[in-house]
Structures are given as structure tokens and as C-alpha cells.
N, C-alpha and C positions, 0 to 999 in steps of 0.2 A: 580204831579210831575212837578216841573217847565219845561218849554220848551225854547229851544233854540229861540230869538227873531232877530226879523229883517231880517229874510232871511238868515241869517249866516250858509253859507255851514259848515257840519261837519268838513272837511279836513280843512279849514277856521279855524275854532274853536280850532281845534287841533293842528294849525302850532303857532296861536296864545298864546295860553297857553303852546307853548313846551311841548306836550305830547307824549309818544310815548307808546302808545297802545301794540302794538308787548310786549314790556317789562312789561306792565301791566298785561297782558294776562299770561305770564310767571309766574310773581311772584304771581297771585291768583292761578293757577295750583299746585304750590310749596307749596302755604300755604295751600290748600285744602289737601294736605298729611299730615296735621297734625291735623287734624279734628279726633275725636273718638265720631263714632255713637254709642255708647252707654251708659247703665244707669251709671252714677258718681255716684249716691245714688238711693235709693229707694224712688221714687216721690210720694208712698203713704203716708210715713211721712215728706213729705214737709212742714215746716211751713209757708214759707216768696214766695210771687210772685211778681214779676217784671212785668211792661209793658212801653217797650219806646215808645212815637209817635213823630213826627217829622212833620213839614210845615214850609213854606218859606213864609220869611215876606219882602217883596224887595229882596235885596241882601244878607241875612242873614238867617241863618238857626234856626229855635227855636227845641229845642231838649227837650221833657216835660219828667219826668220819675218820672215812681208812686211803691210804694212797701205796698202790703197788706198782711194781715195774712189770714188765711183758712175762716175768715168770712167775707172776701171782706171788711174788713175794713183798711182803707188806715192810716199805720204807717209812711210813711215817702214819700216826694214827693220832689223833685227840680227840676230847669229847666237850660239849658244853650244855650244863644242866641251869636252865632258867623259869622263873614262874611265869605260867603262862596268862596273858594279857587279853586274850581275846576269846569268845567263846567259839563250840566247835557251830558252826553254820554252813550248810552243805553249799560247795559249790567258792565259800573262802577260805578254803582250808591255808592259802598262803600266808594271810594275816594273824593267823595263828600260829604258824610253825616257822615261818620265815627268819624271825630275829633271832632266835637262837640256832639256826641252821647256818647263818651267817657267823654269827659267834663261832661256832664250831670251825666253820674254812677258815677265818682270821687266825687263828692259832696255828694252823699249817706251819710248818719250815719248810717242807715241799712241795708248792701248789700242782698238781697233775695236769696232764694234758686233756683231760676230759672226767667229767662225772657222772656217774651213775645214779639217779635219782629214783625212788620208791613212791614212784605219783605219775600224771600223766604231764604227757607234753602240749603239743598241740591238737590234741585229741580232746583238750577241754574247751567246751564251749567259749570262753572267754580268754583266760590266762592259767595255765595249770603250773603247779607248785614247780616243776622241772625246769618251763619256760620262765619264769619268775626269778627263781634261784639265778640261772644262768644269765638272765639279762642284768640284774643286780650286781652281778662279779664280772659279765663280761668275759665267761668261761663257757666251753663246750658244755652242751647239755644231754643227756638221753633221758627220756620218761619211761617207766617200767609198772603197767599197772594190769588189771586182774580184768578189767571191761572199758567200756565207753558208753557216754551219754549221747542219745541222740546222733549217732552215726550208723553210716552204712558199710556194710563189709560184703566184699566182693573177689573172690580168687584169693583169698588172705589177703586185700587191700584194704585200708579201712578211708572212708572217705567223709567227708562232712561238707556237705553243701557242693555236691561234684569235685570236691577237691581233698586229693591225696594228702592225708594227715598221719599215715602210720601202716605200720604193718604187723600181723599177725606173727608170733614165732611159736611154734612147736616144739619147745624145749627138753622136754621128758615124754617118753609114752606112756599114757594111760592119766597125763595131766592135762588140766585146761590150759590153752593156751597163752601166753605172753601179750600185751599189747603194747608195741613198740613203736613210741613216737618221738621224735627229736625235741628237744626243749628251746635251745637255742645254738646258732653258729654251728649246726650242721645238718646234712640233707636227709631226708627220710630213708633213703637206701642205705647211705653210709651208717646211721643209727643202726637200723637190723644187719648189717652186716659185724659191723662191730659187735652188737651183742652174740651174734651166731658162733660168732669166733671164739667168744669169751665163756661160752658155756662148757662146765667141764662135768661130765658121766660122776656122783647120779644128782648132780642137784640141779633144779628147775631152773634159778636165776643166775643170770651172768655172775661171773666167779667174784667181783669185786664186790656185790652186793651180798652174796654167801658171806665174804669175809668180813663186811662192815655188821651185816647181822649179828655173826658169831662175837665180833667186838661188842656188840651192844650188850649183850646177853652177860659176859664179863664183866662190864662196867656197872650194868645193872645190879650183879649179885654183889660188887663191892658197895655200892652205894645202901642199897636195902637192907 
């Protein structure tokens, strides 16, 4: 993720962009109350799986999204690239990346039954990017991340304030585990089960995310 450059202090950055973090925190907490952490469908019957991957090119964000079938064959893919209008502030990634992600999703001809997002879901203290994305689109989402803030882990179960919010998945021997959490419209256990099912050796991430990352690299080479 892009870092603040030139030694600009965070408070100066907030002032420059006229950002009210307190109001944004309240908005995140309010939006999180609308999440449904339960299965919208029987995911054993899901036919299409999406994944979205983001990368920065200068002051622009490139969001690439793919949709594949159960055989992991890509049936639709597209991307959006837009100028970033919100600075990098820890905990508020949503406001920086969501607009471009939604633009990419809206360009799809084939809408997936489920989307993997390379970010946290409900393991976020307020509203993870995977949750915000799923909430905005009313689509089931799963968050995949490499860590969790202020969470406890017992027997590979991730807890926040004694509430089960995710599970660890050791998808590749010798690698750090994935932190799996539901974004929206899927349960903790179903999110884990789907991710585990989608792992294809030797890749660490669920296959749709691997395909999205590969597509991002192809698009980036064309644009740069």
C-alpha cells in the first residue's frame, strides 16, 4: 500500500484534504451495523466466483476484477483506473480504494455469486474493505488478509471482544497463515470452507485471487 511521502505528518495530511476522521469513524460503525454475517445462499451451489485486486500506479488506483467458474476458468474480467482522491490513512483504506473498485465491478457483464477481496472483513475494528465493498454492492464477500489488529487467536479461531470474527487458514506449508473473515452475506465458517476449497497448489491464496493478481500484472504492463 502506498505510504505518505515527503515526511508529511498525518495531521497535516488530514488538514490538507479537509478530512473529519471522527465523522468517518462514526460512519463506519453505523454502516457495520448493516452487515449480515450469515449465508445468503448455499455456497456449495455457487457457480461463479469473483476476486478483485488493487495496485497503485503513481497517483492512480488500478482495480482489476475477474470472474471464474467452478473449474477456475475466467469467464469475465475488466478493470478501472482512477485518480486517488483520498490519502493513505491507516484504518480508512475504504475511502481511498472503494470508488475505483465499484467502478470496476459495475463494468462486469457476469456478476459473481461471491467475491474475494484482498483485505479484512469483520476482523477490522470498525468496517473492513471487504465488508464495505460487499455492503455497497449487496454481494457476498470474503476478506483475505495477512494479519489482524487487536484480535485474539485461540485454536486458529480469530476473536474480537470474545466474538468469533474469522479463522486462520494455513494454505501453504512453510508460509504464514491467511486471516479469513467474512465481509458480508456469508458466515465465518462458510468463508473459511470456501477459501480452503479454492486453494490450488502451489498457490497460497484462493485461486480466484491468484487469477486476479495475475490479471493485474498483465494490465499494469499494458498501461505502464
